C-alpha positions in Angstrom: 7.8 -15.1 17.9 10.9 -12.6 17.9 9.2 -9.4 18.4 12.6 -7.8 16.4 12.6 -10.0 13.3 11.2 -7.2 11.2 13.6 -4.8 12.5 16.4 -7.2 11.6 15.0 -7.7 8.2 14.8 -4.0 7.6 18.6 -3.6 9.2 19.9 -6.5 6.8 18.4 -4.8 3.5 19.9 -1.6 4.9 23.7 -3.1 5.6 23.3 -5.2 2.1 23.1 -1.7 0.3 25.7 0.0 2.3 27.9 -3.4 1.3 26.9 -2.7 -2.2 27.4 1.0 -2.3 31.4 -0.4 -1.8 31.2 -2.5 -4.8 29.3 -1.0 -7.4 30.1 2.5 -9.3 27.0 4.6 -9.7 25.7 4.8 -13.2 23.2 6.7 -15.4 21.6 6.3 -18.9 21.4 8.9 -21.7 19.5 7.9 -24.7 20.2 4.4 -24.0 24.1 4.4 -23.5 25.3 4.0 -20.1 27.4 6.5 -18.3 29.5 5.0 -15.6 30.7 6.6 -12.3 32.7 6.5 -9.4 31.7 4.5 -6.4 29.9 6.4 -3.5 30.5 4.2 -0.2 28.5 4.9 2.5 30.6 5.1 5.3 30.4 4.5 9.4 28.7 8.0 10.0 26.2 7.5 7.1 25.1 4.2 8.4 23.5 6.3 11.1 23.1 9.6 9.3 20.8 8.5 6.6 18.3 6.7 8.9 18.1 10.3 10.6 17.6 12.0 7.4 14.7 9.4 6.4 13.0 10.2 9.8 13.1 13.7 9.1 12.3 13.8 5.3 8.5 15.5 4.9 7.5 12.2 2.8 8.2 9.6 5.0 7.3 11.9 8.2 3.9 12.4 6.2 3.2 8.7 6.2 4.0 8.1 9.8 1.4 11.1 10.5 -1.4 9.5 8.7 -0.8 6.4 10.4 -1.2 8.1 13.5 -4.2 9.8 12.4 -6.1 6.7 11.3 -5.1 5.4 15.3 -6.8 8.7 16.5 -9.9 8.0 14.0 -10.6 4.7 15.3 -10.1 5.9 19.2 -12.7 8.6 18.7 -14.6 5.6 17.2 -14.2 3.4 20.1 -15.4 6.2 22.0 -18.7 6.9 20.3 -19.9 3.0 21.3 -21.2 2.6 18.2 -18.3 1.2 16.3 -18.3 -1.9 18.1 -22.1 -2.7 18.1 -21.3 -2.8 14.0 -18.4 -5.2 14.0 -20.6 -7.2 16.3 -23.3 -7.1 14.4 -21.6 -7.8 11.0 -19.2 -10.7 12.9 -22.4 -12.5 14.1 -24.1 -12.1 10.5 -21.3 -13.9 9.2 -20.8 -16.4 12.3 -21.3 -19.4 10.7 -20.5 -18.2 6.9 -16.6 -16.8 7.6 -15.7 -17.5 4.3 -18.1 -15.6 2.6 -16.7 -12.5 4.4 -13.3 -13.6 3.9 -14.1 -13.6 0.3 -15.9 -10.1 0.8 -13.0 -8.8 2.0 -10.4 -9.6 -0.1 -12.3 -8.4 -3.1 -13.3 -5.1 -1.8 -9.5 -4.5 -1.3 -8.4 -5.9 -4.5 -10.7 -4.2 -6.6 -10.2 -1.0 -4.8 -6.3 -1.3 -5.1 -6.8 -2.2 -8.9 -8.7 0.5 -10.0 -7.4 3.1 -8.2 -3.2 2.2 -7.5 -3.6 3.7 -3.7 -2.5 1.8 -0.6 -1.9 4.2 2.0 -5.9 5.4 1.8 -7.2 1.8 2.0 -5.3 1.0 5.1 -7.9 3.1 6.6 -10.6 0.2 6.2 -7.9 -2.4 7.4 -8.9 -2.0 11.6 -12.4 -2.6 10.6 -11.9 -5.9 8.3 -9.2 -7.2 10.4 -11.6 -6.3 14.0 -14.4 -8.7 12.3 -12.1 -11.5 11.0 -10.6 -12.0 14.1 -14.4 -12.0 16.2 -15.1 -14.7 13.6 -12.3 -16.9 15.0 -9.6 -16.7 12.3 -6.1 -16.2 12.6 -4.2 -13.1 12.4 -2.1 -14.1 9.5 -5.7 -14.9 7.9 -6.8 -11.4 8.8 -3.5 -9.8 7.0 -3.6 -11.5 3.8 -7.7 -10.8 3.3 -6.8 -7.1 3.6 -2.6 -6.1 3.2 -2.1 -9.0 1.1 -5.5 -8.1 -1.4 -4.3 -4.4 -1.4 -0.7 -5.8 -2.6 -2.6 -8.3 -4.9 -4.8 -5.9 -6.2 -1.9 -3.4 -7.1 -0.3 -6.9 -8.8 -2.7 -6.8 -11.3 -3.4 -3.4 -11.7 -6.1 -2.4 -14.2 -6.5 1.4 -13.8 -4.6 2.4 -11.0 -3.0 5.4 -12.0 -0.2 5.1 -9.9 0.8 2.0 -11.6 -0.9 1.9 -15.0 -1.0 5.8 -15.0 2.8 6.2 -14.7 3.1 3.1 -17.3 1.0 5.2 -19.9 2.6 8.6 -19.1 6.0 7.4 -19.5 5.5 5.3 -22.7 2.6 7.0 -24.3 0.6 4.3 -24.1 -3.4 4.4 -23.6 -4.3 3.3 -20.5 -6.9 0.6 -22.5 -3.8 -0.6 -24.6 -3.6 -4.0 -22.3 -6.8 -3.9 -20.2 -8.0 -7.3 -21.1 -4.6 -8.8 -20.6 -4.7 -6.9 -16.8 -8.4 -7.7 -16.2 -7.4 -11.5 -16.9 -4.5 -11.4 -14.9 -6.1 -9.7 -11.8 -9.3 -11.7 -11.7 -6.6 -14.9 -12.1 -4.4 -13.8 -8.9 -7.0 -12.6 -7.0 -8.9 -15.9 -7.5 -5.6 -17.9 -6.4 -5.3 -15.6 -3.2 -9.0 -16.3 -2.4 -8.9 -19.9 -3.1 -5.5 -19.9 -0.9 -7.0 -17.7 2.5 -10.1 -20.3 2.4 -7.5 -23.2 2.9 -5.1 -21.5 5.2 -8.3 -20.2 7.1 -9.6 -23.6 7.8 -6.2 -25.1 9.1 -5.7 -22.6 11.3 -9.1 -22.6 12.6 -8.5 -26.3 13.3 -5.7 -25.3 15.4 -7.0 -22.8 17.4 -10.1 -25.4 18.4 -7.6 -28.0 19.2 -5.5 -25.0 21.5 -8.6 -23.9 23.4 -10.2 -28.0 24.1 -6.8 -28.2 26.0 -6.8 -24.9 28.2 -9.6 -21.8 28.8 -10.5 -19.9 25.7 -9.0 -16.3 26.0 -10.4 -13.4 24.8 -8.6 -12.2 21.1 -6.9 -9.0 21.4 -8.1 -6.7 18.4 -5.5 -3.7 17.7 -7.5 -0.5 17.7 -10.7 -2.1 19.0 -12.7 -1.7 22.2 -15.8 -3.9 22.8 -17.7 -0.5 24.3 -21.1 -0.9 23.1 -24.0 1.9 23.2 -27.3 0.2 22.1 -29.1 3.7 22.5 -26.8 5.5 20.1 -27.7 4.9 15.8 -24.7 4.0 13.5 -25.9 5.3 10.5 -24.4 8.4 10.9 -20.8 6.9 11.4 -21.1 4.8 8.6 -22.3 7.4 6.2 -19.3 9.9 6.9 -16.7 6.8 7.3 -18.4 5.8 3.7 -18.4 9.6 2.4 -14.6 10.2 3.8 -13.5 7.1 1.8 -14.8 8.2 -1.4 -13.9 12.0 -1.1 -10.3 10.5 -0.5 -10.0 8.1 -3.2 -11.7 10.1 -5.8 -9.4 12.9 -4.8 -6.4 11.2 -5.1 -6.6 9.7 -8.3 -5.4 11.2 -11.5 -8.8 11.5 -13.5 -7.0 14.2 -15.9 -4.0 12.4 -16.7 -5.1 8.9 -16.3 -8.6 9.1 -17.8 -8.8 12.3 -19.8 -11.4 13.4 -17.3 -10.9 17.4 -17.0 -14.3 18.0 -15.1 -12.7 18.9 -11.5 -9.7 20.9 -13.1 -12.4 23.1 -14.9 -14.6 23.1 -11.7 -11.8 24.2 -9.1 -10.5 27.0 -11.9 -13.8 28.1 -12.0 -14.6 28.3 -8.5 -10.9 29.6 -7.2 -11.5 32.3 -10.4 -14.5 33.5 -9.6 -14.2 37.2 -8.4 -16.2 40.0 -6.6 -15.2 43.1 -8.1 -12.0 41.9 -8.9 -11.4 40.0 -5.4 -11.2 36.3 -5.6 -13.0 35.2 -2.8 -13.5 31.8 -2.9 -9.8 31.2 -3.5 -9.0 33.5 -0.6 -11.5 31.4 1.7 -10.0 28.0 0.3 -6.5 28.7 0.5 -4.1 26.6 -1.2 -6.1 23.3 -2.5 -5.3 21.5 -5.6 -8.2 20.2 -7.8 -9.5 16.8 -7.2 -7.2 14.3 -8.9 -4.1 15.8 -7.4 -5.0 15.3 -4.0 -1.8 13.6 -2.0 -1.3 12.5 1.6 -1.6 16.3 3.0 -5.1 16.4 1.8 -6.3 12.9 2.8 -4.3 13.7 6.4 -6.7 16.8 6.6 -10.2 14.8 5.4 -9.1 11.9 7.9 -8.7 14.3 10.7 -12.0 16.3 10.0 -13.8 13.3 9.9 -12.5 12.1 13.3 -14.0 15.5 14.2 -17.0 15.5 12.7 -17.7 12.0 14.2 -16.8 13.1 17.7 -19.4 16.2 17.6 -22.4 14.1 16.0 -22.0 11.9 18.9 -21.4 14.4 21.2 -17.9 13.0 22.4 -16.9 15.7 25.0 -13.5 17.9 24.5 -11.5 16.0 27.5 -13.0 12.5 26.0 -12.7 13.2 22.3 -8.8 14.1 22.3 -8.0 11.2 25.6 -9.9 8.8 22.9 -7.5 10.5 20.2 -4.5 9.9 21.7 -5.0 6.0 23.0 -5.5 5.6 19.3 -2.5 7.2 18.4 -0.4 6.1 21.0 -1.2 1.9 19.6 -0.2 3.5 16.0 2.8 4.7 17.2 5.2 1.4 16.7 3.6 0.9 13.3 4.5 4.8 12.3 7.9 4.2 13.0 8.3 1.0 11.2 7.0 2.9 7.6 9.4 5.3 7.9 12.4 2.8 8.7 10.8 1.0 5.7 11.8 4.0 3.5 15.2 4.1 4.0 16.5 2.4 1.0 14.2 4.7 -1.3 15.3 7.9 0.2 18.8 6.6 -0.5 17.9 5.8 -4.6 16.8 9.2 -4.5 20.0 11.0 -2.5 22.6 10.7 -5.1 23.5 7.2 -4.3 22.4 5.5 -7.5 24.2 2.2 -8.6 21.0 0.9 -9.8 22.2 2.2 -13.0 24.8 -0.2 -12.9 22.6 -2.9 -11.8 20.3 -2.1 -14.7 23.1 -1.7 -17.3 24.6 -5.5 -16.1 21.0 -6.8 -16.8 20.3 -5.2 -19.7 23.2 -6.2 -21.7 23.7 -9.6 -20.8 21.8 -10.7 -24.1 21.4 -8.9 -27.3 17.8 -7.5 -27.4 15.1 -7.4 -24.9 15.4 -11.0 -22.3 12.5 -11.8 -20.2 14.6 -13.4 -17.5 17.1 -10.8 -16.9 14.6 -8.0 -16.9 12.3 -10.0 -14.9 15.3 -10.0 -12.1 15.7 -6.3 -12.7 12.7 -5.6 -11.8 12.6 -7.7 -8.7 15.7 -6.1 -7.8 14.2 -2.9 -8.5 11.3 -3.2 -6.4 13.1 -3.8 -3.3 14.8 -0.5 -3.8 12.0 1.4 -5.4 9.1 0.6 -3.2 7.0 3.3 -5.0 6.4 1.8 -8.6 6.7 5.3 -10.6 10.5 6.0 -9.6 11.1 2.4 -11.1 9.6 3.1 -14.0 11.5 6.4 -13.8 14.7 4.7 -13.3 14.7 2.6 -16.4 12.5 4.7 -18.8 15.3 6.1 -20.8 16.9 2.3 -21.4 13.6 1.0 -22.2 12.4 3.8 -24.6 15.9 3.6 -26.2 16.5 0.0 -26.9 13.4 -1.8 -27.1 9.6 -1.1 -28.3 7.3 -3.6 -26.8 6.2 -1.1 -24.1 2.7 -2.9 -23.4 4.6 -6.2 -22.9 7.3 -4.3 -20.6 5.2 -2.6 -18.7 3.2 -5.4 -17.5 6.0 -7.9 -16.5 7.4 -4.8 -14.5 3.8 -4.3 -12.8 3.8 -8.4 -12.1 7.4 -8.6 -10.5 7.3 -5.3 -8.8 3.8 -6.1 -6.9 5.0 -9.9 -6.5 7.9 -8.6 -4.5 6.0 -6.0 -2.4 4.5 -9.0 -1.1 7.6 -10.1 0.7 10.5 -7.1 0.4 10.9 -5.6 3.9 10.8 -2.4 2.2 7.3 -2.7 1.3 5.7 0.3 3.6 1.9 -1.2 3.2 3.5 -4.9 4.2 5.8 -3.6 6.9 2.8 -1.6 8.3 0.2 -4.6 8.6 3.0 -6.7 10.0 3.5 -4.4 13.0 0.1 -3.3 13.0 -1.0 -7.3 13.7 2.5 -8.1 15.7 3.1 -10.8 12.9 7.0 -11.6 12.4 8.7 -11.5 9.2 9.5 -14.9 9.2 5.8 -16.3 10.7 4.4 -13.9 7.5 6.9 -15.8 4.9 6.4 -19.2 6.7 2.5 -19.1 5.9 2.9 -17.0 2.5 5.4 -19.3 0.8 2.8 -21.7 -1.0 1.0 -18.6 -2.5 4.2 -16.8 -3.7 4.8 -20.1 -5.6 1.9 -20.1 -6.9 1.5 -16.5 -8.0 4.8 -17.2 -9.4 3.9 -19.8 -11.9 0.9 -17.3 -12.5 3.2 -14.7 -13.7 5.5 -17.0 -15.8 2.5 -18.7 -17.8 1.1 -15.0 -18.4 4.3 -13.7 -20.0 4.9 -17.3 -21.8 1.2 -16.5 -23.1 2.2 -13.2 -23.9 5.3 -13.9 -25.7 3.6 -16.7 -28.0 0.8 -13.9 -28.6 3.6 -11.7 -29.8 
């Protein structure tokens, strides 16, 4: 396996962008009219400058910090001695029913991703599920597909995810329920296809592993962020409760209830608390400090809650100061390469938001290929946009003007963009969560593609069928 394979994939995307900046002029849309600009080529020093800018931009640095905190969280979990007990117990329970656990894993990640539209917070659960899947004897590819793959498929089939459907609803002034039946059906089909694919792949890889182990002595599987440190005297219930509560608080806090579902209870509660005064003094506002209402939380709040949960678990299990910080740092060290790769995966996204916007010219080329809306050309445009804009709302924003000025079938266009963007995130080396998963499990980019191409082909067929049906239904 080539360890630098993923670096090459990211680097090729960056170099391709640099070359295109010399060829394609910038351009913008204004009320559906395209305004052509000049070319803004990236020069020699820009090749070094923009990666450094990416590495120092708060958005990407924060993502990296969250990855490091996830490592610290699991480092402390390992130190408690109860984490390994839970992993082993679950693995033993599903020892002869591994296919059931794989199905559960895919459904958990896909459903949560489809309902919330979040990716980074769901990564917190990935090491736990991966540890169990690897202990069950499955390959790293199967583990990645059953966790990260499921998150990406859940986003492809997003139903109420605010970061997907919420922004489509916001930009196009449609309701979250306008195409919900179709979206739910697509989610069920695309997720079922993933489950079937993973179960078939898992049997093949298990057979291969058995043949290998029969020829040589069986070696212990290396599981990232997992130590076989067991303390049977300690109760695992507090750790489980704290971890579940942390995930619930984060997912609820980061889902925009007010804008997405018109639920204002959290905003009203926040206003009541922060506006409460004693003799004209806003006591709770000053005590709490600068905190946004639930529903408007970002990765900043996520990072804080993750760190506080880590400290709480260490306190509950009486992990002493030096041991606690050493365990925390051990976990952080393991996630440093993952954090670096997540920053690197965002370089094209940074470039698209720093004035080098030749995507407008690309959009104009595909939009004007035919009179009226063309599914094929717009699908290609969405795929190219997915590589550039790994964050879906930014792609919608980039195409908002020509879509609303030239077309009327917003529901169909939104679904098309959602499907294609989700599909691209399964293979693009600019997909942050995919890159993080590949580096976390030390899987090369080519190995991932070699194992997933059949599912990609199946997913593409499913997308095409759904598009044809939607067109026939009008």
